[in-house]
C-alpha positions in Angstrom: -14.4 -9.6 -14.4 -13.7 -13.3 -14.1 -11.5 -15.5 -16.3 -10.6 -19.2 -16.4 -8.1 -21.1 -18.3 -9.1 -24.6 -19.4 -6.9 -27.3 -20.9 -8.0 -30.7 -22.3 -6.1 -33.5 -24.0 -6.1 -33.6 -27.8 -6.3 -37.4 -27.6 -4.1 -37.7 -30.6 -6.4 -35.5 -32.7 -5.9 -32.1 -34.1 -5.8 -29.1 -31.7 -8.6 -27.5 -33.7 -10.9 -30.2 -32.7 -10.2 -29.7 -29.0 -10.6 -25.9 -29.5 -14.1 -26.4 -31.2 -15.1 -28.7 -28.4 -14.3 -26.2 -25.7 -16.0 -23.5 -27.7 -19.2 -25.5 -27.9 -19.0 -26.2 -24.2 -19.2 -22.6 -23.0 -18.9 -20.0 -25.7 -21.5 -20.5 -28.3 -25.2 -19.5 -28.8 -26.3 -22.8 -27.1 -24.0 -22.1 -24.2 -23.6 -18.4 -23.9 -21.6 -18.3 -20.7 -18.3 -16.8 -21.8 -16.2 -15.3 -24.6 -13.4 -17.6 -25.6 -9.8 -16.9 -26.7 -6.8 -19.0 -27.6 -4.3 -19.4 -24.7 -1.1 -20.6 -26.3 1.3 -22.4 -23.9 4.8 -23.1 -25.4 6.6 -26.4 -25.3 8.4 -26.3 -22.0 11.1 -28.6 -20.5 9.3 -31.5 -18.8 12.0 -32.9 -16.6 11.0 -35.8 -14.3 7.6 -36.7 -12.9 8.8 -36.1 -9.3 10.0 -32.7 -10.3 6.7 -31.8 -11.9 4.7 -33.0 -8.9 6.8 -31.0 -6.5 6.6 -28.0 -8.8 2.8 -28.3 -9.1 2.5 -27.6 -5.3 5.1 -24.8 -5.4 3.4 -23.1 -8.4 0.1 -22.6 -6.4 2.1 -20.7 -3.8 4.1 -18.8 -6.3 0.9 -17.9 -8.2 -0.5 -16.4 -5.0 2.7 -14.5 -4.1 3.1 -12.9 -7.6 -0.6 -12.0 -7.6 -0.1 -10.3 -4.2 2.6 -8.1 -5.8 0.2 -7.1 -8.6 -2.5 -6.3 -6.0 -0.1 -4.2 -3.9 0.7 -2.0 -6.9 -3.0 -1.7 -7.6 -3.7 -0.6 -4.0 -0.9 1.8 -4.0 -2.2 3.5 -7.1 -5.8 3.6 -5.8 -4.9 4.8 -2.3 -2.2 7.3 -3.0 -3.4 8.7 -6.3 -7.2 8.2 -6.2 -7.0 6.3 -9.5 -8.7 3.1 -10.6 -6.5 0.1 -11.3 -7.9 0.1 -14.8 -5.6 3.1 -15.5 -2.7 0.7 -15.2 -1.6 -1.0 -18.4 0.5 -4.0 -19.5 2.8 -3.2 -22.3 0.7 -0.2 -23.2 -2.6 -2.1 -23.3 -5.3 -2.7 -20.7 -4.7 -5.8 -18.6 -7.8 -7.5 -19.9 -6.6 -7.1 -23.5 -3.2 -8.5 -22.6 -4.8 -11.5 -21.0 -7.0 -12.1 -24.1 -4.0 -11.7 -26.4 -1.5 -13.6 -24.2 1.7 -14.7 -25.9 4.7 -16.3 -24.2 7.6 -13.9 -24.0 10.6 -16.2 -24.9 13.1 -13.3 -24.8 12.2 -12.6 -21.2 11.5 -16.1 -20.1 13.4 -18.7 -22.3 11.0 -21.6 -22.5 13.9 -24.2 -22.9 15.2 -23.5 -19.4 14.4 -26.1 -16.7 11.0 -25.4 -15.3 12.3 -25.0 -11.7 14.8 -22.4 -12.8 12.2 -20.6 -14.9 9.7 -20.4 -12.0 12.5 -19.3 -9.6 13.5 -16.5 -12.1 9.9 -15.3 -12.4 9.3 -15.4 -8.6 12.6 -13.7 -7.9 11.7 -10.9 -10.3 8.3 -10.4 -8.7 9.9 -10.4 -5.2 12.3 -7.7 -6.3 9.5 -5.6 -7.5 7.6 -6.0 -4.2 10.7 -5.1 -2.1 11.3 -2.0 -4.2 7.7 -1.0 -3.8 8.0 -1.4 -0.1 11.0 0.8 0.1 9.4 3.5 -2.1 6.2 3.6 -0.2 8.0 3.7 3.1 10.1 6.6 2.0 7.1 8.4 0.6 5.1 7.8 3.8 8.0 9.1 5.9 8.2 12.2 3.8 4.5 12.7 4.0 4.7 12.4 7.8 7.4 15.0 8.0 5.3 17.4 5.9 2.2 16.7 8.1 4.3 17.4 11.2 5.6 20.6 9.8 2.0 21.7 8.9 0.8 20.7 12.4 3.5 22.8 14.0 2.7 25.8 11.8 -1.1 25.5 11.9 -1.9 24.0 15.3 -3.0 25.8 18.4 -0.7 27.5 20.7 -0.2 24.4 22.9 1.4 22.5 19.9 2.4 24.9 17.2 5.9 26.1 16.5 5.8 29.4 18.4 8.4 31.0 16.0 5.8 30.4 13.3 2.8 31.6 15.4 4.4 34.8 16.8 5.6 37.8 14.9 8.0 40.7 15.6 5.1 43.0 16.4 3.7 40.7 19.0 7.1 39.9 20.6 8.0 43.6 20.8 5.3 44.0 23.5 6.7 41.1 25.6 9.1 41.7 28.4 11.8 39.0 27.9 14.0 38.5 30.9 17.3 36.5 30.8 19.6 37.3 33.7 21.8 35.3 36.1 18.8 34.4 38.3 15.7 35.1 36.2 14.3 34.0 32.9 11.1 34.3 30.9 9.2 31.1 30.0 6.1 30.6 28.0 3.0 28.7 29.1 0.2 27.6 26.8 -3.2 26.8 28.4 -6.7 25.9 27.2 -8.8 29.0 26.7 -11.3 27.9 29.3 -8.6 27.7 32.0 -7.8 31.4 31.8 -9.2 32.4 35.2 -7.7 29.3 36.9 -4.3 30.0 35.5 -4.2 33.7 36.4 -5.3 33.0 39.9 -2.9 30.1 40.6 0.2 30.6 38.6 2.0 32.6 41.3 1.5 29.8 43.8 1.5 26.8 41.5 4.4 24.8 43.0 4.0 22.8 46.2 5.3 25.0 48.9 6.2 22.0 51.1 8.8 20.9 48.5 10.1 24.3 47.4 10.4 27.3 49.7 8.1 29.8 47.9 7.0 29.9 44.2 9.5 30.3 41.5 7.1 32.6 39.6 7.8 36.4 39.9 4.6 38.0 41.2 2.8 40.1 38.6 5.0 38.8 35.7 2.4 36.8 33.9 1.6 38.5 30.6 -0.9 37.4 27.9 1.1 37.1 24.7 -1.4 35.7 22.2 -4.7 33.9 21.9 -6.4 31.7 19.3 -9.7 29.9 19.1 -8.7 27.2 21.6 -5.7 28.4 23.6 -3.8 31.2 25.3 -0.1 31.8 25.5 1.4 33.6 28.5 4.9 34.8 29.2 6.0 34.3 32.8 9.2 35.3 34.6 10.6 32.6 36.9 13.7 31.9 39.0 16.3 29.9 37.3 17.6 26.6 38.6 15.9 23.7 40.5 12.5 25.5 40.4 12.0 24.9 36.7 11.4 21.1 37.0 8.9 21.6 39.8 7.0 24.2 37.8 6.9 22.0 34.7 5.5 19.2 36.7 2.9 21.4 38.3 1.9 22.7 34.9 1.4 19.2 33.5 -0.9 18.3 36.4 -3.1 21.3 35.5 -3.0 20.6 31.8 -0.8 23.6 31.2 2.0 23.3 28.7 5.4 24.8 29.5 6.7 25.6 26.0 10.4 25.3 25.3 10.8 28.4 23.1 13.4 31.0 22.3 12.4 33.8 20.0 14.2 33.8 16.7 12.9 36.5 14.2 14.4 34.5 11.3 13.0 31.1 12.2 9.5 31.8 10.8 11.0 32.4 7.3 13.3 29.3 7.7 10.3 27.1 8.7 8.3 28.4 5.8 11.1 27.6 3.4 11.5 24.1 5.0 7.8 23.4 4.6 7.8 24.6 0.9 10.8 22.3 0.3 8.8 19.4 1.9 5.9 20.1 -0.4 8.2 20.0 -3.4 9.8 16.7 -2.3 6.5 15.1 -1.5 5.1 16.0 -5.0 8.3 14.8 -6.6 8.2 11.5 -4.8 4.5 11.1 -5.6 5.1 11.6 -9.3 8.1 9.2 -9.3 6.0 6.6 -7.4 3.2 6.9 -9.9 5.6 6.4 -12.8 7.2 3.4 -11.0 3.7 1.8 -10.5 2.8 2.3 -14.2 6.0 0.6 -15.3 6.2 -2.2 -12.8 2.6 -3.1 -12.8 3.1 -4.4 -16.3 6.2 -6.4 -15.3 4.4 -8.0 -12.3 1.3 -8.8 -14.3 3.3 -10.4 -17.1 5.1 -12.5 -14.5 1.8 -13.5 -13.0 0.3 -14.6 -16.4 3.5 -16.6 -17.2 3.2 -18.4 -13.9 -0.4 -19.4 -14.9 0.8 -20.6 -18.3 3.4 -22.8 -16.5 0.7 -24.1 -14.2 -1.4 -25.1 -17.1 1.5 -26.9 -18.7 2.5 -28.8 -15.5 -1.0 -29.7 -14.6 -1.7 -30.9 -18.2 1.4 -33.1 -18.3 0.6 -34.6 -14.9 -3.0 -35.2 -15.9 -2.6 -36.3 -19.6 1.0 -37.7 -19.5 3.6 -37.7 -22.3 4.1 -36.9 -25.0 2.8 -33.3 -24.4 -0.5 -33.1 -26.3 -3.1 -30.7 -25.0 -5.0 -27.5 -26.0 -5.7 -24.6 -23.7 -8.1 -21.7 -24.0 -9.1 -18.7 -22.0 -12.7 -18.0 -21.1 -13.8 -14.5 -20.2 -16.8 -15.3 -18.1 -20.0 -13.3 -18.5 -21.3 -11.6 -15.3 -23.0 -14.1 -13.1 -22.3 -17.1 -15.3 -19.4 -18.6 -13.5 -21.4 -21.5 -12.0 -23.3 -22.2 -15.2 -20.0 -22.3 -17.2 -18.3 -24.7 -14.8 -21.3 -27.0 -14.8 -21.5 -27.0 -18.6 -17.7 -27.6 -18.9 -18.0 -30.6 -16.5 -20.8 -32.1 -18.6 -19.2 -31.4 -21.9 -15.5 -32.0 -21.2 -15.7 -34.4 -18.3 -18.0 -37.0 -16.6 -20.2 -34.4 -14.9 -19.4 -36.1 -11.5 -18.6 -32.8 -10.0 -22.4 -32.2 -9.6 -22.5 -34.6 -6.6 -19.4 -33.4 -4.8 -20.0 -32.6 -1.1 -20.0 -29.0 0.0 -16.6 -27.9 1.4 -14.8 -30.7 -0.5 -11.9 -29.8 -2.8 -13.2 -29.0 -6.3 -12.2 -31.5 -8.9 -12.7 -31.6 -12.7 -11.8 -34.0 -15.4 -9.8 -31.2 -17.1 -7.3 -28.5 -16.1 -9.2 -25.4 -14.8 -7.6 -22.3 -13.4 -9.9 -19.5 -12.3 -8.8 -15.9 -11.6 -9.8 -12.3 -11.5 -7.4 -9.7 -13.0 
């Protein structure tokens, strides 16, 4: 859905005359291109001409920055919660209705403050919202990553999973665990298709030119567990300098020497930790959704007030003082954007925009701001 705000000079006449003129230009049976609404802009502090000219350029940038904040909240809602941005409201009403019923909020944005201060206040508020959103989404993403890592460790294959989660007491009761002054049991995970290669080479795996003999105790390799993709073996080795050589030799053959010490209570602890992560992720997700619902409205209100200020500044620069203009909002019918613009140029201006070169900056004899909420 596209909108545009249009402002023209009253030329000393009544605002109602300008209003009817703009209605005839694009929102009547003879020109059925849009639905038109009043867009009231309050009397703002003018200041100097130089200030207005500088502010005019700054407002274009500020408009884009505040809109970016609005879009980020919309994307967060859509991506994290699989919800349409239309579910977000402004002051309890849909964004489109708020636009069509726009009224300046003097309590939030005092219209007698200098324009530069007013714009800075609105921009600062939007920047604060964006920074808070960044912090919240980063924290949420970190917590999600921690949960995914915990799930991966508990549900992955034996080459990656937390072995305290994968192995139970019944399985470990059949494993001969050795831990003496000179010997220890280590666990090696291998791809399932490497079973024959592993069993035939494990006792001679280390380069004999570097180490005198293999650190693996002959006949000690014992299959502990298998899954769809991998196998886990327990192997007894000599302690000391041999371990690093064995780990290196395993890596070269795509075997994984697992750092693991059996702890019967660890599985329960890991399950409780995962459950706590689930609770925390759900809580953060709900809190982020509430935050988005609240602050979308704040950001959207800021965006529309920036547009109202732009209309005021552009109208004063175009039509001069005293301030004497009328502005309206067009809700453009689907596919009628070009026709509406052409009709406005002919009815409200000289129509010279018809001959403008492609790629040249668009110019109109009236104030025109187009946007999509």
